[in-house]
C-alpha positions as CSV (number, residue, x, y, z in Angstrom):
1,M,-27.1,3.4,15.5
2,T,-24.6,2.5,18.2
3,P,-21.6,0.2,17.4
4,G,-22.3,-3.5,18.1
5,S,-26.1,-3.2,18.0
6,K,-26.9,-4.5,14.5
7,T,-30.2,-4.2,12.9
8,T,-31.5,-5.5,9.6
9,A,-33.7,-3.3,7.4
10,T,-37.0,-4.8,6.5
11,T,-36.0,-4.3,2.8
12,G,-32.8,-6.3,3.3
13,Q,-31.0,-3.7,1.3
14,S,-27.5,-5.0,2.2
15,Q,-28.4,-8.5,1.0
16,K,-29.9,-7.2,-2.2
17,L,-26.8,-5.3,-3.0
18,I,-24.5,-8.2,-2.2
19,D,-26.7,-10.4,-4.4
20,L,-26.4,-7.9,-7.3
21,A,-22.6,-7.9,-6.9
22,E,-22.4,-11.7,-6.8
23,T,-24.6,-12.0,-9.9
24,W,-23.1,-9.3,-12.1
25,S,-19.5,-9.0,-11.1
26,A,-16.6,-11.4,-11.8
27,H,-15.7,-13.2,-8.5
28,N,-12.2,-11.9,-8.1
29,Y,-12.6,-10.9,-4.5
30,H,-14.1,-12.6,-1.4
31,P,-15.3,-9.6,0.6
32,L,-16.8,-9.8,4.1
33,P,-20.6,-9.7,3.9
34,V,-21.1,-6.0,4.7
35,V,-22.1,-3.2,2.4
36,L,-20.7,0.3,3.0
37,T,-22.6,3.4,2.0
38,R,-21.1,6.2,4.1
39,G,-17.8,7.0,5.9
40,E,-16.2,9.6,8.1
41,G,-12.8,9.4,9.8
42,V,-12.3,5.8,11.0
43,W,-16.1,5.0,10.9
44,V,-18.2,3.6,8.1
45,Y,-21.9,2.8,7.9
46,D,-24.1,0.2,6.1
47,P,-27.5,0.8,4.5
48,E,-29.2,-0.3,7.7
49,G,-27.5,2.4,9.7
50,N,-25.0,0.1,11.5
51,R,-21.6,1.7,12.3
52,Y,-18.3,-0.1,11.9
53,M,-14.7,0.9,12.6
54,D,-12.6,0.5,9.4
55,M,-9.4,-1.2,10.3
56,L,-8.3,-2.0,6.8
57,S,-8.2,1.5,5.4
58,A,-8.6,0.2,1.8
59,Y,-5.2,-1.5,2.1
60,S,-3.6,1.7,3.4
61,A,-5.2,4.0,0.8
62,L,-7.2,5.7,3.6
63,N,-4.3,6.8,5.8
64,H,-6.1,10.2,6.2
65,G,-9.5,8.5,7.1
66,H,-12.7,8.6,5.2
67,R,-13.7,11.9,3.6
68,H,-11.1,14.1,5.2
69,P,-12.7,17.5,4.9
70,R,-9.6,19.3,3.5
71,I,-9.1,16.7,0.9
72,V,-12.7,16.5,-0.1
73,Q,-12.9,20.3,-0.4
74,A,-9.8,20.3,-2.6
75,L,-11.6,17.7,-4.8
76,K,-14.8,19.8,-5.0
77,D,-13.0,23.1,-5.6
78,Q,-11.0,21.6,-8.5
79,A,-14.0,19.8,-10.0
80,D,-15.5,23.3,-10.4
81,R,-12.5,24.4,-12.5
82,I,-11.0,21.7,-14.7
83,T,-10.7,17.9,-14.1
84,L,-8.6,16.5,-17.0
85,T,-6.2,18.0,-19.6
86,S,-3.9,15.0,-20.4
87,R,-0.2,15.5,-20.7
88,A,-0.6,16.8,-24.2
89,F,-0.9,20.2,-22.5
90,H,0.5,21.8,-19.3
91,N,-1.8,22.4,-16.4
92,D,-1.5,24.6,-13.3
93,L,-1.2,21.8,-10.8
94,F,1.1,19.2,-12.3
95,G,4.4,21.0,-11.7
96,P,3.5,22.1,-8.2
97,L,2.6,18.5,-7.1
98,C,5.8,17.1,-8.7
99,E,7.8,19.7,-6.7
100,K,5.9,19.0,-3.4
101,L,6.4,15.3,-3.8
102,C,10.1,15.5,-4.6
103,R,10.8,17.9,-1.8
104,L,9.0,15.7,0.7
105,A,11.0,12.7,-0.5
106,A,14.3,14.6,-0.9
107,K,14.5,13.5,-4.6
108,E,14.9,15.3,-7.9
109,M,12.2,14.0,-10.2
110,T,9.0,12.1,-10.2
111,L,6.7,10.4,-12.8
112,L,3.0,10.5,-11.9
113,M,0.7,7.6,-12.7
114,N,-2.6,6.3,-11.4
115,S,-2.6,2.8,-9.8
116,G,0.1,1.2,-7.8
117,A,0.7,-1.5,-10.4
118,E,1.2,1.2,-13.0
119,A,3.8,2.8,-10.8
120,V,5.6,-0.6,-10.4
121,E,5.6,-1.1,-14.1
122,T,7.0,2.4,-14.5
123,A,9.8,1.6,-12.1
124,I,10.6,-1.5,-14.0
125,K,10.8,0.4,-17.3
126,T,12.9,3.1,-15.6
127,A,15.4,0.6,-14.2
128,R,15.7,-1.2,-17.5
129,K,16.3,2.1,-19.4
130,W,19.0,3.0,-16.9
131,G,20.5,-0.5,-17.2
132,Y,20.8,-0.1,-21.0
133,R,21.7,3.6,-21.2
134,V,23.9,4.0,-18.2
135,K,25.2,0.6,-17.0
136,K,25.5,-0.6,-20.6
137,V,23.9,-4.0,-20.1
138,P,23.5,-5.8,-23.4
139,G,20.2,-5.3,-25.1
140,D,17.3,-7.3,-23.7
141,K,19.5,-9.0,-21.1
142,A,18.7,-6.8,-18.0
143,E,17.6,-8.6,-14.8
144,I,15.7,-7.4,-11.8
145,I,15.9,-9.3,-8.5
146,V,12.6,-9.7,-6.6
147,C,11.6,-11.5,-3.4
148,E,9.5,-14.6,-2.7
149,N,6.1,-13.7,-1.3
150,N,6.2,-10.4,-3.0
151,F,3.1,-8.5,-3.9
152,H,3.7,-5.6,-6.4
153,G,0.4,-5.6,-8.3
154,R,-1.7,-7.7,-10.8
155,T,-0.4,-7.0,-14.3
156,T,0.9,-10.0,-16.2
157,T,4.5,-8.8,-15.9
158,I,4.2,-8.5,-12.1
159,V,2.3,-11.7,-11.4
160,G,4.9,-13.4,-13.6
161,F,7.5,-12.9,-10.9
162,S,5.3,-13.7,-8.0
163,S,5.9,-16.9,-6.0
164,E,2.1,-17.2,-5.2
165,E,0.8,-19.9,-7.6
166,Q,-2.8,-18.6,-7.7
167,Y,-1.6,-15.2,-8.9
168,R,0.2,-16.9,-11.9
169,E,-2.2,-19.7,-12.7
170,D,-3.7,-19.5,-16.2
171,F,-2.1,-16.1,-16.9
172,G,1.2,-17.1,-18.7
173,P,3.3,-16.8,-20.7
174,F,5.2,-14.3,-18.6
175,T,7.8,-11.5,-19.1
176,P,11.4,-12.7,-18.6
177,G,14.1,-10.7,-16.8
178,F,13.4,-11.4,-13.1
179,R,15.2,-13.5,-10.5
180,L,13.4,-14.7,-7.4
181,I,15.2,-14.9,-4.1
182,P,14.0,-15.5,-0.4
183,Y,13.0,-12.3,1.4
184,D,15.3,-11.1,4.2
185,D,18.3,-13.1,2.8
186,L,21.3,-11.0,2.1
187,Q,23.5,-13.9,1.0
188,A,20.8,-14.9,-1.6
189,L,20.8,-11.3,-2.8
190,E,24.6,-11.3,-3.3
191,R,24.5,-14.7,-5.1
192,A,21.8,-13.6,-7.5
193,I,23.6,-10.5,-8.8
194,T,25.2,-10.8,-12.2
195,P,26.8,-8.3,-14.6
196,N,23.3,-8.0,-16.1
197,T,21.5,-7.1,-12.8
198,I,20.1,-3.6,-12.9
199,G,17.7,-3.5,-9.9
200,F,16.5,-5.0,-6.7
201,L,12.7,-4.5,-6.2
202,V,11.7,-5.0,-2.6
203,E,8.9,-4.2,-0.1
204,P,10.3,-2.8,3.3
205,I,7.5,-4.9,4.9
206,Q,5.7,-7.5,2.9
207,G,2.1,-6.5,3.6
208,E,0.0,-8.9,1.5
209,A,2.3,-11.8,2.5
210,G,1.1,-11.4,6.1
211,I,3.0,-8.3,7.5
212,L,6.3,-10.1,7.1
213,M,9.1,-8.1,8.7
214,P,12.8,-8.3,7.7
215,K,15.5,-8.3,10.4
216,D,16.7,-4.9,11.6
217,G,19.4,-3.6,9.2
218,Y,18.3,-5.8,6.3
219,L,17.5,-2.9,4.0
220,K,20.6,-1.0,5.0
221,K,22.8,-3.9,4.1
222,A,20.8,-4.6,0.9
223,A,21.4,-1.0,-0.1
224,E,25.1,-1.4,0.5
225,I,25.2,-4.6,-1.7
226,C,23.3,-2.8,-4.4
227,R,25.6,0.2,-4.3
228,K,28.7,-2.0,-4.4
229,N,27.4,-3.8,-7.5
230,R,25.9,-0.8,-9.3
231,V,22.4,-2.1,-8.9
232,L,19.4,0.2,-8.3
233,L,17.5,-0.2,-5.0
234,I,13.8,0.1,-5.8
235,A,11.5,0.3,-2.8
236,D,7.8,-0.5,-3.2
237,E,6.3,1.9,-0.6
238,I,2.8,1.7,-2.0
239,Q,1.4,0.2,1.2
240,T,4.0,1.2,3.7
241,G,4.6,4.8,2.6
242,F,3.1,8.1,3.8
243,G,3.2,7.4,7.5
244,R,1.7,3.9,7.7
245,T,4.7,2.5,9.6
246,G,5.5,5.5,11.8
247,K,8.0,7.1,9.4
248,L,7.2,9.0,6.2
249,F,8.7,6.0,4.3
250,C,9.3,2.7,5.9
251,C,12.9,2.6,4.5
252,E,13.7,5.4,6.9
253,H,13.6,2.9,9.8
254,D,16.9,1.5,8.4
255,G,18.2,4.9,7.3
256,V,17.9,4.0,3.7
257,V,17.3,6.3,0.7
258,P,16.4,4.1,-2.3
259,D,17.3,5.0,-5.8
260,L,13.6,4.7,-6.8
261,I,10.6,5.0,-4.5
262,V,7.3,3.6,-5.7
263,V,4.2,5.2,-4.1
264,G,0.5,5.1,-4.5
265,K,-2.6,4.3,-2.3
266,A,-2.5,7.1,0.4
267,L,-1.1,9.6,-2.1
268,G,-4.7,9.9,-3.4
269,G,-6.0,10.8,0.1
270,G,-8.6,8.0,0.0
271,V,-10.4,9.8,-2.8
272,L,-8.7,9.1,-6.2
273,P,-6.1,6.7,-7.5
274,V,-2.7,8.6,-7.7
275,S,0.7,6.9,-7.9
276,A,4.2,7.9,-8.7
277,V,7.8,6.8,-9.0
278,I,10.2,9.2,-7.3
279,G,13.9,9.3,-8.0
280,G,16.9,11.2,-9.4
281,R,17.8,12.8,-12.7
282,D,20.2,9.9,-13.3
283,T,17.2,7.6,-13.7
284,L,13.9,9.4,-14.4
285,G,15.8,12.0,-16.4
286,L,16.4,9.3,-19.1
287,F,12.9,9.4,-20.4
288,R,12.2,11.2,-23.7
289,P,8.8,12.3,-25.0
290,G,7.0,9.2,-26.2
291,D,8.8,6.7,-24.1
292,H,6.1,6.3,-21.5
293,G,2.8,7.9,-20.6
294,S,-0.7,7.9,-19.2
295,T,-3.9,9.7,-20.2
296,F,-5.0,10.2,-16.6
297,G,-1.6,10.4,-15.0
298,G,-1.1,13.8,-13.4
299,N,-4.6,14.9,-14.2
300,T,-5.7,18.1,-12.4
301,L,-8.2,16.5,-10.2
302,S,-5.7,14.0,-8.9
303,C,-3.1,16.6,-8.5
304,A,-5.3,18.8,-6.3
305,V,-6.3,15.8,-4.2
306,A,-2.7,14.6,-3.8
307,M,-1.4,18.0,-2.8
308,A,-4.1,18.3,-0.1
309,A,-3.3,14.8,1.1
310,L,0.4,15.6,1.4
311,D,-0.4,18.9,3.3
312,V,-2.7,17.1,5.7
313,L,-0.1,14.4,6.3
314,V,2.5,17.0,7.3
315,E,0.4,19.6,9.0
316,E,-1.7,17.1,11.1
317,R,1.4,15.1,12.1
318,L,0.0,11.9,10.8
319,V,3.4,10.2,10.7
320,D,4.0,10.9,14.4
321,R,0.4,9.9,15.3
322,S,1.0,6.6,13.5
323,A,4.1,5.9,15.5
324,E,2.5,6.9,18.8
325,T,-0.8,5.1,18.3
326,G,0.9,2.1,16.7
327,A,3.2,1.6,19.6
328,Y,0.3,1.8,22.0
329,F,-1.9,-0.5,19.9
330,M,0.9,-3.1,19.6
331,K,1.6,-3.1,23.4
332,R,-2.0,-3.6,24.2
333,L,-2.4,-6.4,21.7
334,R,0.5,-8.2,23.2
335,E,-1.1,-7.9,26.7
336,I,-4.1,-9.9,25.6
337,R,-4.1,-13.3,27.3
338,T,-4.7,-15.9,24.6
339,D,-3.3,-19.2,23.3
340,R,-4.7,-18.7,19.8
341,V,-2.1,-16.2,18.6
342,K,1.3,-17.3,17.2
343,E,2.8,-13.9,16.7
344,I,2.0,-10.2,16.6
345,R,4.2,-8.1,14.4
346,G,4.3,-4.8,12.5
347,R,5.3,-1.2,12.7
348,G,3.3,1.9,13.3
349,L,-0.3,1.2,12.3
350,L,0.5,-1.8,10.0
351,I,0.0,-4.7,12.3
352,G,-0.5,-8.4,11.7
353,V,-1.9,-10.9,14.2
354,E,-1.0,-14.5,13.1
355,I,-3.4,-17.2,14.3
356,K,-2.1,-20.6,15.1
357,E,-3.1,-23.2,12.5
358,E,-4.6,-25.5,15.1
359,H,-7.1,-22.7,15.9
360,G,-8.3,-22.3,12.3
361,T,-7.7,-19.6,9.7
362,A,-8.0,-15.9,10.3
363,R,-11.3,-15.5,8.3
364,P,-13.6,-16.6,11.1
365,Y,-11.9,-14.2,13.4
366,C,-12.5,-11.3,11.0
367,E,-16.2,-12.4,10.7
368,K,-16.5,-12.3,14.5
369,L,-14.8,-8.9,14.6
370,M,-17.4,-7.7,12.0
371,E,-20.2,-8.8,14.4
372,L,-18.6,-6.5,17.0
373,S,-18.4,-3.6,14.5
374,I,-14.8,-3.9,13.5
375,L,-13.8,-4.4,9.8
376,A,-10.5,-6.1,9.4
377,K,-9.4,-8.6,6.7
378,E,-7.4,-11.7,6.6
379,T,-4.3,-12.1,4.5
380,H,-2.5,-15.3,3.7
381,H,-5.0,-17.4,5.5
382,Q,-3.6,-17.1,9.1
383,V,-3.0,-13.3,9.6
384,I,-5.5,-10.7,10.6
385,R,-4.3,-7.3,9.4
386,F,-5.0,-4.3,11.5
387,A,-4.3,-1.0,9.6
388,P,-6.7,1.7,10.7
389,P,-6.6,5.3,9.4
390,L,-3.7,7.2,10.9
391,V,-6.3,9.8,12.3
392,M,-7.4,7.2,14.9
393,T,-7.6,8.6,18.4
394,R,-6.5,6.9,21.6
395,E,-10.1,6.5,22.6
396,E,-11.0,4.9,19.3
397,A,-8.0,2.6,19.7
398,D,-9.2,1.5,23.2
399,W,-12.7,0.9,21.8
400,A,-11.3,-1.4,19.2
401,L,-8.8,-3.2,21.5
402,E,-11.6,-4.1,23.9
403,R,-13.5,-5.9,21.1
404,I,-10.4,-7.5,19.6
405,A,-9.6,-8.9,23.0
406,Q,-13.0,-10.6,23.2
407,V,-12.4,-12.3,19.8
408,L,-8.8,-13.4,20.4
409,A,-9.3,-14.5,24.0
């Protein structure tokens, strides 16, 4: 089936599957009305055989594309050996993955988990333990500074320090110990620091908030403020890490090395949930047996997949490809003649196109893109997020840009 030439199966298989989901699942998402049954590279297919370009990449979990053959083979090979041991025992892949991840990030230790939210919770616990054991903050008084419009996950602790009312509504009471400040505001950061402040948790780019970019040098100066006040800089690189913005980690654009780096999504190669906190012995070295854990964290199947994902990232130059294709994509987007767009912003292949409010919300534009075989998703009402797999070719980028221009112009 060629892109753009949609057909509907006589059985209406897609609609039947959508109806099943709407009937039997809690309505915690509002997906586009498309069902995906197969994927390869940047392309996905529905039950009727229609082909679409995936420009969401599962919120950046598919940096390597769908079913990258080396990653899938690593999964298959490991599934034939052993899949899960728990941390009650050693296995032959846990240590090698920890070393590979630390060497790539130029850090000393890591703590493996599963989901991004688990990794954020782990970073919070790490920072608090450091605050009490090293900084000597009084018991139960530690504070972590976070930013307005943040998105760090969905646990009750995390939504408790969100500024998005819907994320909080009906889920309280919430965990204390967080101070909320405006994003990209260095003066607010300095004012919020007290003797009990032990960490500053920040996204280098606020993805879910609409691809919000701080000013150049913001993270560098924030790191200096943190260092001066003996506060840990905790970078949430779950969505921006592993090449998404044209650097291995987005913090590198400002020349910053955080005290703790929180990663997930693409670490699992688009196959399994794998997450981690990466840091130094002065922080992660404080954990003792029994302080923290996860039955599936560091399981052998995930370790095999994550090691393959890191190898592919490096050996196929996905970071460089993201920078090159992203610069081209952004340039071509800005050349589209349209009065509907307020701003185009982003780095690498994390790009947001903000629609002017007088021209409606972003959702109808995403629906029109779907009709032209492009799958993108709105975020924060007005922004279309374009985040294709980093394996996208120049020809595939041109194919997408031609159709995006039709919708925007």
